[in-house]
N, C-alpha and C positions, 0 to 999 in steps of 0.2 A: 907182064902187063898191070897186074892188080899192082906188086908193089912198085911201078911206076905210080899210078897212078894218088898211091899214098905217099908218096916222097914227093909229087906236086901239088897237091892241095892245100898247103899251108902258103904256096906260095900265090894261087890263085884266089883265093877267099876276098880276103882283099881286096882285088879289082873287082871282083863281082858286088860289092855293098860300101860306094865310094862314099856316098848320103852319111852314111852311119860315122862314119873317119872324120869329117867335116863341123868342126866345132860353128855354134851359133857366132853370126856374126857381133859384134860388141856393141852396145847403142852410147852415145851417136855414134855413124859411123859417115857421115853425111852433113850439111849443113841442116838445120831443122828451120821450118817457116811457121812463122808468126801468123796469122791471118788479122787483120783490122778490119771490121766490116763497114765504116765508115771512111770516108775522106780525109786524107792529110790536113792537119790542122787539130781538128774536137780534141777532146780529152782521151783518147783509148788510143788514137796515132799519140800523142804526146806522151804518155805514160810508155805504151809498148816501146820508142824511142828511147828514153829516157834509161829503160832496163837495159837494153840491147846490149849494150855494149859490157857491163860487167856479167848480163847469161853467159856472152860471148864465149868469155875466160875461160868460168866456171864449167860452162857443157863442154870447152874443147874443139865445139865447130862453131861456127857464124847464125847466129841468133837473125831473121832474115825476115823485115817485117814489110808487110806487104799488104798493100790496099787494097780489099776487093769491096767498092762498094755499092747502091743500088737497092732497090726494094724496103728502103726503113731495112737493112744489115741483111736483110734473109738472102742475097746473093752469098755475100761471104759465109755466111754462122753456115747455109745448106753447102757449101763448099769443104766446110772445115770437119761438118757431120759425114759426110761420105767419103774424106781423105782416107788412107792406110793407118789403121791401128797400130802403127810402131814408134809411134816418140818423136815423128818426124815432121807431124803437122801437127799445130796447136791453134787456140784462137782465143783470143783479147775482148772480152766481150764485157756485156753489160746486161740491164732490165727490160730492151726492149726484144731480148731473146725470148722473154718470159710474157712481154705484151705482144708480139706481132703474130703468134698461133689465133689468138683472139680478134685481129684486126683484120688481115689479113687470108681470101679463099686457098686453098691448096698448098699450103705451106710444106715442103717437105722433109720438117725436121719436128723430133720432140726433146723440147728445152731439158726433158730428164732423161728419157729411157737413150737420146742418141750421143751423150756426152760422158765423162768422166772428169768430171770435177779433181782441179788442179789443187790450189787457191782463189783466197778470195784477198785481195792486191789492196784497194782500197776503197773510201768511202767518201765522196763528196757533194757539194751542197749545186744547187742549180742556180742561180741567178738571173733576172732580170733586168736587160740592158737595152736604153734608149739611144736614140741619135742625140747629142748633144747640143743641137743648132734649136731644138724640137724646146720648148718651154717647157719640159716635165724634170725639175729639179727631186723632186723627191717621190717617192709610191702617190702620198695622198693627190698628187696633181696629177700623175699616171692611173689612177683610179676614177678623178674627175674627166678627165680626157676622152674615157670609156664611155662614160656617157652622155658627153654634153658637142663629142666632137662632130660634123654633121659626116663626114665620112669613114669616122672611127678609126678603131689601131691594130696597124697589123701587126702581128707576132709572128716572128719565126724560128723556127726549131731547127732540131739537126736532123729531122727528118720525119715522116708518118710511122707513126710506133715509139717514137723516143720519149725521155722526160720530160722534156720542154713539153712536147705534144698532148702528151698527159696532162699537165700542168695547165694548158690554155685547156683544156678539156675541161678542167677542174673549175678554172675559173670559170668559164662560161656555166656552167653549171651553178656557180654560185652568183652568178646576175653580171657576174664582168664580160660585156660585148666586146671582147679581142678577137680580130678575126686570124685565123692557125696560115701561116706561108710555112707548107716543109719545105726545106734543104736538102742537101743528098750530104750532110755533116756538119760537126760544131763547127770547124773552119767557114768552108762558104756564107752559113747563117750567121757568124758574127760578123764575116766578112761586110755582107749584107746590111748589118746596121751601122757600119762604119761608112760605107757609101749611101747612106741615104734612101740606099733601095728599100729596106723596111724600116716603119718608125721602132721600133722595138724587136726583142728577141729573148727567150729562156734558153740559157744555156750553161750547160757545167760549167763552175768557177775555173777549173785549170781553163779551159778555151778561150777566157775573155777576159781573164786577168791584166793579162799584159797590157789589152786594150780600154782596162779599165784606168793601171797608174799610169795607162801614156795621154790619156785624156779622150783617148778617139774614140770612147765610147761612156759613159752613166750608168752607173747601180744604182737601182732605187729599191730594189728589195731580195731578197735570197729566200728559197723555197722552203730551207729546214728547218727542223721546229724548233732552231736556237738561231742566234745568230754566230755569223762563222767568226773563226779567229782571225781570219785573213782580211776577213771585211767586218771588224766590229761596228762599226758607225751605221751600217746600213742596216733596217731595220726585216725583220720576218716577215714574209705574205700574211702568217697567223695574226701578228699586231692587227693587220686592218680588217682583216677576215679570217677570224678565229676559227681552227681545226682546219685551215688549208695547210698542208704542209709534203710536199713530196723530195724523195734525197734521190741519191745516185750511188751504183757499188760498179765497183770493175773487177774483174777474175782473171783467171787463165783455164784455161778446160782443155783436154784431147779428145779423142773420140771414144767412142764406146768401144770398151773390149780391148784400150790401150792396156800393157800388163802391168799389175797391181807395183809389182820393182820398180818401172819406169815412172809410174806416176807419183811412186812416193822420193823419187831422185829428186824429179821433175820439182814438184814442193819445196823441196831440201835445195836445190839451186836458185829457183826463183824468194824464195824467206832470205835466201842468205844475202843474195844482191839486193835484196829491198831492204836489208836491215846497214848495208854498208854507209857510211855516215854521209860518205859526196852524194849518195842516192838519195837517200833522207833529206837533207838540204835540200838540194836539188828540187826535188819534187811539195818543198813545203813551198820552194820560190811561188812553185807552180799553182799552189791551192790544193795540194792532195792530204787528204786523211789516211796514211797507209796504214796497214794489215797487219798482213801475210799470216793468213791462217792456212787450217790445216785443212786436208778434202772435204771432210765434214760439213762444216763452218757454211761452206760453198753450195753444197749441196743440198744445208734445209732452208737456206737463204733461196732455191731454184727451186724448193716444194713448195717452200709458202707463197710464193710469188705467182708458181700457177695456180693452187688456191687462191688468191685474194685481188688478182686482175677481172677477171673476165666481169664477176660483178659488175667490176668499176666505170668498166669501158661500156656493158651495157647499159649501165645509169646516166652513163655523161652524154654517150651517143658517137662519142667516138668512131670516124669513120678513115679507111685509107682511100686518102682523095686522090 
């Protein structure tokens, strides 16, 4: 009996420990979901869809762009933070994720602790646009209207906590009386100006550039510190209101605890996709200044904004309407 047991032992051992014999599944082994926390038509959505075909080819799996808008971006951002940290769920985001914790009660994510930065994709200007049927041909007339029009000037943004909302609050702090009207993304807020439902908007340049070029809206200012290379004839707000400037960024993030090797591979893939000439040409046509950084540059951006925005929000009196 002992001799028979010894002969059978080598055959039984592999059956007793099947988990040890199974190699880890390769990554990616299914489509990768990229959450856009705003409605279609805004700059994050445009950037995500511009990159998706090239990133899909490099991944060997489809990059599926999914819009999850609402609550100033919080719904999509929170969903991305709670996703499995396996490299199959990503977020494309911007400064609302660092603004919102100071605006909303009960935000269920930490922009630093709950995410693994992948890459800073682009920096972009915000642009002040107006309905072309209004007698507001330039920045000076826009500023005069805010002071003299009986019912004031309404200004849309991509939502509560967006950079456009921050710019509106900074205008109010500088004595420019515009009334904030939040929408559920850059696409809807630009469409409101085109239709005349809102007099003006402060919007990311990529979300508005095609409408500016077609004449559907008129650009009267950009919010960046310098004039945009895409609209060199349009002045900055700082030319009339010294010191008032605000800019946007867009980046890719994964849930915290995503394996470092997967983050590194994602970084390489997105940077390679961003560097492709056809992608560069497409993004330039849309008004993006592409970057393509390492994870640490985006991490530093998040840490800086988490420290910077709360006192600005308190000083400007921004609220989640």
